[in-house]
Backbone as ProteinMPNN parsed JSONL, in Angstrom:
{"seq_chain_A": "MYKNLLFVVALAFISCNGVSQKKEMAQKANDQKKEFAVTKTEEEWRKELTEEEFYVLRKAATENPFTSELLENKEKGTYVCAGCGTPLFKSETKFKSGTGWPSFYQEIEGNVAYDVDYKIGYKRTEEHCATCGGHLGHVFEDGPKPTGLRHCINGIALDFVPESK", "coords_chain_A": {"N_chain_A": [[0.823, -1.191, 0.0], [1.862, 1.31, 0.926], [3.965, 1.478, -0.843], [2.636, 1.782, -3.276], [1.371, 4.255, -2.838], [3.623, 5.877, -2.492], [4.716, 5.584, -5.042], [2.718, 6.856, -6.606], [2.869, 9.469, -5.607], [5.531, 10.094, -6.29], [5.327, 9.892, -9.071], [3.551, 11.994, -9.537], [5.164, 14.207, -8.825], [7.193, 13.981, -10.747], [5.774, 14.376, -13.08], [4.98, 16.967, -12.862], [4.765, 20.112, -14.326], [6.707, 22.862, -14.879], [5.749, 26.303, -14.727], [6.965, 28.654, -15.226], [7.144, 31.479, -17.032], [5.637, 30.347, -19.069], [3.65, 31.307, -20.539], [2.541, 33.754, -22.852], [5.019, 35.166, -23.725], [7.148, 33.23, -23.832], [6.028, 31.568, -25.679], [6.078, 33.136, -27.926], [8.65, 32.99, -28.684], [11.081, 31.566, -30.913], [12.494, 28.563, -31.962], [14.047, 28.245, -34.195], [16.994, 28.613, -36.263], [18.279, 31.815, -36.554], [18.669, 34.461, -38.935], [20.528, 37.417, -39.211], [20.524, 40.949, -39.944], [22.881, 42.371, -39.472], [25.831, 40.845, -39.506], [28.734, 39.442, -38.246], [32.09, 38.194, -37.928], [33.444, 36.352, -35.134], [35.937, 37.378, -34.486], [35.776, 39.96, -35.632], [33.727, 41.067, -34.04], [35.024, 41.006, -31.537], [37.006, 42.937, -31.933], [35.514, 45.276, -32.118], [33.947, 45.52, -29.818], [34.025, 46.042, -26.22], [35.652, 43.893, -23.837], [33.809, 43.074, -21.877], [31.34, 43.789, -23.081], [31.455, 42.095, -25.295], [31.31, 39.499, -24.133], [28.77, 39.546, -22.937], [26.977, 40.364, -25.049], [27.676, 38.633, -27.234], [28.23, 36.098, -26.185], [26.225, 35.538, -24.468], [26.437, 36.122, -21.733], [25.902, 37.276, -18.318], [25.852, 40.388, -16.789], [27.075, 41.519, -13.581], [24.682, 42.208, -11.021], [23.487, 45.524, -10.239], [25.668, 46.948, -11.239], [25.666, 48.388, -13.564], [26.115, 51.437, -15.283], [23.929, 52.574, -16.389], [21.782, 51.968, -14.845], [20.663, 53.779, -12.938], [20.084, 55.887, -14.577], [18.176, 58.64, -15.519], [17.625, 60.278, -17.581], [15.985, 61.607, -20.536], [15.583, 59.822, -23.528], [16.906, 57.349, -25.808], [17.559, 53.907, -25.565], [19.984, 52.006, -27.036], [21.249, 49.211, -28.973], [24.389, 48.095, -27.966], [26.035, 46.824, -29.696], [25.255, 47.251, -32.392], [23.801, 49.593, -32.605], [21.022, 49.688, -32.919], [17.858, 51.036, -32.096], [16.305, 50.167, -29.067], [14.83, 50.45, -26.616], [12.73, 52.95, -25.18], [13.258, 55.747, -23.023], [11.05, 56.508, -21.493], [9.749, 54.14, -20.927], [11.191, 52.874, -19.039], [11.706, 51.534, -15.781], [12.08, 51.292, -12.199], [13.002, 48.308, -11.06], [14.22, 47.011, -9.0], [15.821, 44.831, -9.286], [18.45, 45.043, -10.031], [19.257, 45.343, -12.606], [18.858, 47.338, -15.57], [15.475, 47.965, -16.333], [12.579, 47.613, -18.36], [9.231, 48.245, -19.436], [8.292, 47.966, -21.97], [9.374, 47.189, -25.249], [10.911, 48.601, -28.233], [8.927, 48.069, -30.811], [9.534, 45.376, -33.015], [12.291, 45.601, -32.978], [13.447, 44.081, -31.047], [14.105, 40.714, -30.517], [13.035, 37.354, -29.719], [13.758, 34.324, -27.918], [13.823, 30.94, -26.693], [15.225, 29.979, -23.639], [16.977, 27.623, -21.814], [19.037, 27.568, -20.016], [19.421, 27.689, -17.202], [18.028, 25.571, -16.263], [15.263, 25.758, -16.44], [12.52, 26.996, -18.431], [12.981, 30.125, -19.945], [12.325, 33.349, -21.367], [14.438, 34.592, -23.613], [15.95, 37.64, -24.644], [17.065, 39.312, -27.542], [18.915, 41.49, -29.732], [17.209, 42.353, -32.635], [18.503, 43.027, -34.938], [21.322, 42.453, -34.896], [21.522, 40.201, -33.338], [22.587, 40.241, -30.794], [22.838, 39.311, -27.379], [20.587, 40.433, -24.953], [19.134, 40.178, -22.521], [16.519, 39.001, -20.435], [12.946, 38.533, -20.582], [10.229, 38.939, -18.398], [7.05, 38.106, -16.931], [6.159, 39.824, -14.892], [5.974, 42.536, -14.653], [5.144, 46.122, -14.58], [1.984, 47.83, -15.287], [1.455, 49.314, -18.476], [1.829, 46.868, -19.804], [2.548, 44.657, -18.266], [4.944, 43.415, -18.393], [8.43, 42.745, -17.729], [11.269, 43.707, -18.974], [14.292, 42.658, -18.463], [17.357, 43.832, -18.612], [20.767, 43.585, -19.552], [22.858, 46.146, -18.714], [25.308, 46.664, -19.917], [24.931, 45.821, -22.469], [23.703, 47.847, -23.7], [23.67, 51.154, -25.118], [23.244, 54.586, -24.382], [21.342, 57.107, -25.878], [20.919, 60.391, -25.606], [17.94, 62.423, -25.622], [17.547, 64.772, -28.176], [17.562, 68.267, -27.81]], "CA_chain_A": [[0.0, 0.0, 0.0], [2.736, 2.481, 0.999], [4.744, 1.533, -2.078], [1.752, 2.346, -4.298], [1.208, 5.667, -2.534], [4.904, 6.495, -2.799], [4.818, 5.593, -6.499], [1.806, 7.874, -7.117], [3.433, 10.771, -5.244], [6.718, 10.29, -7.126], [4.837, 10.133, -10.428], [2.993, 13.346, -9.564], [6.279, 15.156, -8.857], [7.887, 13.871, -12.03], [4.937, 14.89, -14.165], [4.728, 18.404, -12.687], [5.333, 20.918, -15.398], [6.942, 24.232, -14.435], [4.984, 27.282, -15.485], [7.7, 29.9, -15.332], [7.124, 32.101, -18.358], [5.074, 29.428, -20.041], [2.595, 32.007, -21.252], [2.706, 34.418, -24.139], [6.37, 35.521, -24.172], [7.897, 32.036, -24.207], [5.413, 31.014, -26.872], [6.486, 33.972, -29.052], [10.024, 32.64, -29.048], [11.185, 30.627, -32.011], [13.709, 27.77, -31.811], [14.761, 28.134, -35.463], [18.215, 29.398, -36.436], [17.903, 33.116, -37.101], [19.615, 35.222, -39.738], [20.464, 38.813, -38.799], [20.982, 41.911, -40.95], [24.281, 42.659, -39.163], [26.518, 39.592, -39.202], [30.18, 39.615, -38.216], [32.818, 37.07, -37.353], [33.794, 36.525, -33.729], [37.107, 38.265, -34.467], [35.303, 41.322, -35.892], [33.021, 41.524, -32.844], [36.019, 41.238, -30.48], [37.705, 44.196, -32.225], [34.599, 46.404, -31.979], [33.318, 45.575, -28.493], [34.888, 45.829, -25.056], [35.605, 42.488, -23.408], [32.543, 42.855, -21.174], [30.271, 43.817, -24.081], [31.556, 40.885, -26.114], [30.812, 38.313, -23.416], [27.319, 39.642, -22.742], [26.258, 40.401, -26.333], [27.978, 37.545, -28.167], [28.312, 34.806, -25.488], [25.037, 35.474, -23.606], [26.773, 36.209, -20.311], [25.101, 38.226, -17.555], [26.661, 41.274, -15.955], [26.713, 41.505, -12.167], [23.62, 43.166, -10.72], [23.795, 46.829, -9.645], [26.948, 47.452, -11.728], [25.484, 49.168, -14.795], [26.032, 52.894, -15.195], [22.615, 52.981, -16.891], [20.738, 51.551, -13.907], [20.02, 54.944, -12.322], [19.917, 56.944, -15.578], [16.802, 59.137, -15.59], [17.529, 61.202, -18.72], [15.106, 61.225, -21.645], [16.319, 59.4, -24.707], [16.693, 56.01, -26.343], [18.57, 52.898, -25.283], [20.273, 51.318, -28.292], [22.137, 48.057, -28.891], [25.803, 48.476, -27.917], [26.718, 46.159, -30.792], [24.944, 47.751, -33.738], [23.117, 50.881, -32.554], [19.578, 49.595, -33.141], [17.049, 51.506, -30.964], [15.639, 49.029, -28.429], [13.896, 50.863, -25.568], [12.587, 54.386, -24.922], [13.444, 56.049, -21.604], [9.772, 56.597, -20.773], [9.274, 52.807, -20.55], [12.113, 52.35, -18.028], [11.203, 51.625, -14.417], [12.959, 50.734, -11.177], [12.477, 46.988, -10.705], [14.883, 46.52, -7.802], [16.546, 43.586, -9.593], [19.866, 45.316, -10.264], [19.479, 45.532, -14.04], [17.877, 48.244, -16.171], [14.236, 47.263, -16.673], [11.656, 48.36, -19.208], [7.973, 47.508, -19.592], [7.96, 47.797, -23.394], [10.451, 47.333, -26.221], [10.533, 49.246, -29.49], [8.387, 46.955, -31.6], [10.269, 44.909, -34.177], [13.737, 45.716, -32.802], [13.87, 43.079, -30.064], [13.646, 39.374, -30.891], [12.911, 36.47, -28.566], [14.109, 32.921, -28.061], [13.65, 30.215, -25.439], [16.499, 29.704, -22.986], [16.875, 26.632, -20.736], [20.382, 27.5, -19.439], [19.448, 27.47, -15.755], [17.214, 24.415, -15.933], [13.848, 25.935, -16.747], [12.262, 27.826, -19.603], [12.91, 31.58, -19.83], [12.302, 34.018, -22.659], [15.641, 35.39, -23.823], [15.803, 38.738, -25.59], [18.265, 39.714, -28.26], [18.728, 42.524, -30.748], [16.689, 41.763, -33.868], [19.367, 43.393, -36.055], [22.624, 41.771, -34.854], [21.433, 38.976, -32.545], [23.259, 40.397, -29.511], [22.069, 38.954, -26.179], [20.241, 41.595, -24.138], [18.68, 39.765, -21.197], [15.323, 38.163, -20.451], [11.687, 39.219, -20.301], [9.406, 38.226, -17.433], [5.669, 38.569, -16.906], [5.87, 40.374, -13.568], [6.23, 43.971, -14.738], [4.029, 47.033, -14.322], [1.062, 48.166, -16.37], [0.313, 48.721, -19.158], [2.11, 45.593, -20.471], [2.761, 43.561, -17.319], [6.225, 42.774, -18.706], [9.677, 43.311, -17.212], [12.425, 43.411, -19.816], [15.432, 42.753, -17.555], [18.384, 43.973, -19.643], [22.146, 43.868, -19.16], [23.198, 47.513, -19.075], [26.498, 46.657, -20.789], [24.458, 45.538, -23.829], [23.027, 49.047, -24.172], [24.234, 52.501, -25.114], [22.162, 55.545, -24.219], [21.382, 58.267, -26.751], [20.028, 61.392, -25.017], [16.996, 63.103, -26.512], [18.078, 66.075, -28.596], [16.687, 69.363, -27.333]], "C_chain_A": [[0.872, 1.262, 0.0], [3.576, 2.624, -0.258], [3.914, 2.158, -3.196], [1.566, 3.85, -4.09], [2.482, 6.434, -2.861], [5.095, 6.61, -4.312], [3.95, 6.704, -7.095], [2.354, 9.272, -6.819], [4.652, 11.074, -6.11], [6.309, 10.6, -8.564], [4.261, 11.546, -10.561], [4.099, 14.39, -9.626], [6.99, 15.147, -10.196], [7.076, 14.512, -13.147], [4.603, 16.364, -14.003], [5.45, 19.174, -13.766], [5.484, 22.34, -14.89], [6.195, 25.21, -15.312], [5.715, 28.601, -15.626], [7.751, 30.358, -16.779], [6.545, 31.195, -19.429], [4.065, 30.14, -20.941], [3.082, 32.622, -22.553], [4.144, 34.638, -24.588], [7.161, 34.295, -24.612], [7.32, 31.432, -25.481], [5.745, 31.841, -28.106], [7.849, 33.557, -29.581], [10.025, 31.544, -30.099], [12.514, 29.896, -31.911], [14.513, 27.652, -33.105], [16.016, 29.0, -35.46], [17.838, 30.699, -37.128], [19.037, 33.723, -37.908], [19.432, 36.689, -39.351], [21.042, 39.723, -39.871], [22.451, 42.279, -40.74], [24.921, 41.353, -38.707], [28.022, 39.829, -39.298], [30.818, 38.358, -37.646], [33.098, 37.371, -35.884], [34.968, 37.497, -33.595], [36.69, 39.731, -34.692], [34.57, 41.889, -34.669], [34.014, 41.847, -31.732], [36.76, 42.563, -30.678], [36.828, 45.412, -31.928], [34.044, 46.596, -30.569], [34.365, 45.495, -27.389], [34.77, 44.353, -24.676], [34.273, 42.168, -22.728], [31.363, 42.839, -22.15], [30.271, 42.544, -24.912], [30.938, 39.685, -25.388], [29.316, 38.369, -23.159], [26.594, 39.533, -24.078], [26.463, 39.157, -27.183], [28.0, 36.168, -27.51], [27.185, 34.62, -24.476], [25.374, 35.424, -22.119], [25.829, 37.21, -19.638], [26.028, 39.078, -16.71], [26.207, 41.158, -14.5], [25.622, 42.537, -11.908], [24.178, 44.42, -10.051], [25.15, 47.394, -10.083], [26.805, 48.356, -12.952], [25.38, 50.655, -14.503], [24.647, 53.388, -15.627], [21.484, 52.68, -15.91], [19.968, 52.746, -13.341], [19.821, 56.104, -13.304], [18.444, 57.345, -15.675], [16.61, 60.131, -16.742], [16.533, 60.686, -19.753], [15.968, 60.87, -22.839], [15.985, 57.971, -25.086], [17.869, 55.112, -25.977], [18.744, 52.066, -26.548], [21.209, 50.14, -28.041], [23.59, 48.54, -28.922], [26.591, 47.83, -29.049], [26.49, 46.8, -32.141], [24.194, 49.073, -33.758], [21.629, 50.854, -32.813], [18.82, 50.119, -31.918], [16.209, 50.365, -30.391], [14.547, 49.426, -27.437], [13.892, 52.378, -25.439], [12.682, 54.623, -23.413], [12.125, 56.1, -20.837], [9.189, 55.238, -20.391], [10.177, 52.151, -19.495], [11.478, 52.508, -16.648], [12.183, 50.95, -13.462], [12.355, 49.421, -10.692], [13.082, 46.443, -9.416], [15.712, 45.265, -8.03], [18.04, 43.795, -9.773], [20.227, 45.472, -11.724], [18.471, 46.551, -14.561], [16.657, 47.449, -16.645], [13.283, 48.19, -17.413], [10.361, 47.557, -19.315], [7.571, 47.336, -21.048], [9.186, 48.038, -24.258], [9.975, 48.178, -27.392], [10.18, 48.115, -30.452], [9.226, 46.651, -32.835], [11.782, 44.928, -34.016], [14.312, 44.75, -31.774], [13.265, 41.746, -30.494], [13.717, 38.469, -29.656], [13.303, 35.043, -28.928], [13.867, 32.253, -26.714], [15.015, 29.787, -24.933], [16.246, 28.729, -21.834], [18.171, 26.554, -19.929], [20.418, 27.256, -17.943], [18.459, 26.388, -15.325], [15.72, 24.573, -16.13], [13.702, 26.961, -17.864], [12.188, 29.309, -19.228], [12.859, 32.153, -21.242], [13.498, 34.943, -22.742], [15.337, 36.476, -24.85], [17.133, 39.001, -26.269], [17.906, 40.775, -29.298], [18.282, 41.851, -32.048], [17.573, 42.068, -35.075], [20.671, 42.601, -36.069], [22.614, 40.477, -34.036], [22.109, 39.061, -31.191], [22.33, 40.081, -28.344], [21.843, 40.2, -25.33], [19.923, 41.209, -22.701], [17.482, 38.844, -21.34], [14.096, 39.018, -20.166], [10.841, 38.315, -19.414], [8.022, 38.86, -17.381], [5.271, 39.073, -15.521], [6.121, 41.878, -13.518], [4.988, 44.808, -14.488], [3.091, 47.167, -15.521], [1.741, 49.199, -17.245], [0.575, 47.329, -19.747], [2.187, 44.413, -19.523], [4.078, 42.846, -17.54], [7.374, 43.508, -18.025], [10.809, 42.829, -18.101], [13.642, 43.695, -18.943], [16.699, 42.691, -18.419], [19.751, 44.246, -19.033], [22.492, 45.269, -19.635], [24.376, 47.597, -20.033], [26.11, 46.385, -22.241], [23.816, 46.759, -24.474], [23.956, 50.249, -24.211], [23.043, 53.426, -24.994], [22.383, 56.737, -25.132], [20.402, 59.29, -26.176], [19.13, 62.028, -26.078], [17.581, 64.445, -26.889], [17.061, 67.155, -28.254], [16.152, 70.177, -28.477]], "O_chain_A": [[0.664, 2.169, -0.807], [3.871, 3.736, -0.696], [4.422, 2.967, -3.973], [1.599, 4.624, -5.046], [2.427, 7.517, -3.443], [5.583, 7.629, -4.801], [4.396, 7.418, -7.994], [2.309, 10.154, -7.676], [4.793, 12.19, -6.61], [6.891, 11.479, -9.198], [4.461, 12.211, -11.577], [3.999, 15.353, -10.386], [7.348, 16.202, -10.719], [7.638, 15.122, -14.056], [4.008, 16.962, -14.9], [6.612, 18.907, -14.072], [4.496, 22.966, -14.508], [6.025, 24.974, -16.508], [5.135, 29.577, -16.103], [8.334, 29.695, -17.636], [6.941, 31.284, -20.592], [3.681, 29.617, -21.987], [3.929, 32.063, -23.25], [4.472, 34.325, -25.733], [7.788, 34.323, -25.671], [8.054, 30.845, -26.277], [5.703, 31.323, -29.221], [8.164, 33.743, -30.756], [9.117, 30.716, -30.173], [13.559, 30.535, -31.788], [15.566, 27.015, -33.108], [16.091, 29.997, -34.742], [17.164, 30.692, -38.158], [20.213, 33.524, -37.603], [18.303, 37.15, -39.182], [21.937, 39.326, -40.617], [23.186, 42.476, -41.707], [24.586, 40.824, -37.647], [28.519, 40.347, -40.298], [30.165, 37.564, -36.969], [32.997, 38.518, -35.45], [34.985, 38.338, -32.696], [37.192, 40.631, -34.019], [34.767, 43.048, -34.305], [33.863, 42.861, -31.051], [37.102, 43.235, -29.705], [37.336, 46.461, -31.532], [33.71, 47.714, -30.177], [35.452, 44.952, -27.588], [33.876, 43.654, -25.153], [33.68, 41.118, -22.976], [30.49, 41.977, -22.056], [29.215, 41.98, -25.198], [30.138, 38.948, -25.965], [28.655, 37.33, -23.165], [25.695, 38.705, -24.23], [25.512, 38.671, -27.796], [27.81, 35.163, -28.195], [27.187, 33.653, -23.714], [24.684, 34.767, -21.34], [25.059, 37.899, -20.307], [26.888, 38.557, -15.999], [25.08, 40.744, -14.228], [25.63, 43.615, -12.503], [25.211, 44.375, -9.383], [25.723, 48.228, -9.382], [27.766, 49.028, -13.327], [24.657, 51.08, -13.601], [24.242, 54.494, -15.27], [20.348, 53.098, -16.13], [18.739, 52.712, -13.277], [19.426, 57.194, -12.891], [17.575, 56.499, -15.886], [15.554, 60.752, -16.86], [16.272, 59.486, -19.837], [16.962, 61.537, -23.124], [14.928, 57.448, -24.735], [19.028, 55.516, -26.072], [17.785, 51.495, -27.068], [21.882, 50.084, -27.011], [23.972, 49.308, -29.805], [27.711, 48.253, -29.333], [27.411, 46.891, -32.953], [23.968, 49.627, -34.834], [21.016, 51.916, -32.918], [19.107, 49.689, -30.801], [15.492, 49.682, -31.122], [13.473, 48.824, -27.413], [14.935, 53.018, -25.572], [12.237, 53.791, -22.622], [12.089, 55.768, -19.652], [8.236, 55.177, -19.615], [9.949, 51.005, -19.107], [10.795, 53.497, -16.381], [13.011, 50.139, -13.876], [11.334, 49.411, -10.005], [12.532, 45.526, -8.806], [16.248, 44.694, -7.081], [18.817, 42.845, -9.682], [21.39, 45.71, -12.05], [17.351, 46.627, -14.054], [16.791, 46.4, -17.274], [13.196, 49.385, -17.127], [10.39, 46.326, -19.289], [6.605, 46.63, -21.338], [9.945, 48.978, -24.025], [8.781, 48.443, -27.53], [11.032, 47.319, -30.846], [9.583, 47.549, -33.599], [12.493, 44.335, -34.827], [15.53, 44.62, -31.65], [12.075, 41.657, -30.795], [14.383, 38.795, -28.673], [13.195, 34.617, -30.078], [13.722, 32.937, -25.701], [15.853, 29.298, -25.691], [15.399, 28.983, -20.978], [18.389, 25.569, -19.223], [21.378, 26.66, -17.454], [18.099, 26.305, -14.151], [14.979, 23.599, -15.996], [14.638, 27.691, -18.191], [11.447, 29.702, -18.328], [13.299, 31.511, -22.197], [13.572, 35.95, -22.037], [14.575, 36.266, -25.794], [18.191, 38.923, -25.646], [16.747, 40.928, -29.682], [18.907, 40.893, -32.503], [17.42, 41.442, -36.124], [21.092, 42.125, -37.123], [23.597, 39.737, -34.042], [22.202, 38.05, -30.494], [21.182, 40.522, -28.317], [22.783, 40.932, -25.024], [20.399, 41.853, -21.766], [17.429, 38.012, -22.245], [14.2, 40.095, -19.578], [10.742, 37.108, -19.634], [7.852, 40.023, -17.747], [4.177, 38.781, -15.037], [6.443, 42.425, -12.463], [3.912, 44.275, -14.219], [3.377, 46.68, -16.615], [2.585, 49.931, -16.727], [-0.376, 46.663, -20.156], [1.921, 43.281, -19.926], [4.32, 41.793, -16.951], [7.311, 44.713, -17.777], [11.252, 41.686, -17.996], [13.983, 44.855, -18.713], [17.07, 41.62, -18.9], [19.875, 45.046, -18.106], [22.427, 45.552, -20.831], [24.436, 48.5, -20.868], [26.883, 46.688, -23.15], [23.431, 46.724, -25.643], [24.906, 50.344, -23.434], [21.949, 53.095, -25.451], [23.47, 57.312, -25.165], [19.19, 59.089, -26.246], [19.496, 62.154, -27.246], [18.062, 65.18, -26.027], [15.854, 66.963, -28.397], [15.406, 71.132, -28.259]]}, "name": "protein", "num_of_chains": 1, "seq": "MYKNLLFVVALAFISCNGVSQKKEMAQKANDQKKEFAVTKTEEEWRKELTEEEFYVLRKAATENPFTSELLENKEKGTYVCAGCGTPLFKSETKFKSGTGWPSFYQEIEGNVAYDVDYKIGYKRTEEHCATCGGHLGHVFEDGPKPTGLRHCINGIALDFVPESK"}
């Protein structure tokens, strides 16, 4: 009897399916190999980017939290890809998430692409630049209104272009 109960409990745990980001964002992601408008060799990227930018943008590393110079930036302007200059986020969509990385509730439509990432053992929605494929961070469904999204972005993957007066 106890063996049967133990078997049922074990089966229930094994069959549990995690729901982290299982909704809309992860479903938008596409597992196909993507082609990008800006394509360079690893050597070319290494020459153009700092070592930190290279590892985040090209090797999908994550910068340490609370280290980005852009974290507390409150100026009006546009956050662009540090690899290719594509506009990614507007300053008015930035918010303080408390996570240690610059966070935005909305991307500039068409300039951010998505993929599914299982690197830490469960499904997350990875974000990358739609022009060069540079790794930006991840998007989560725990952000503020109006979208309910939190684009958690490595500051080193971004450059800031102030609004011209």
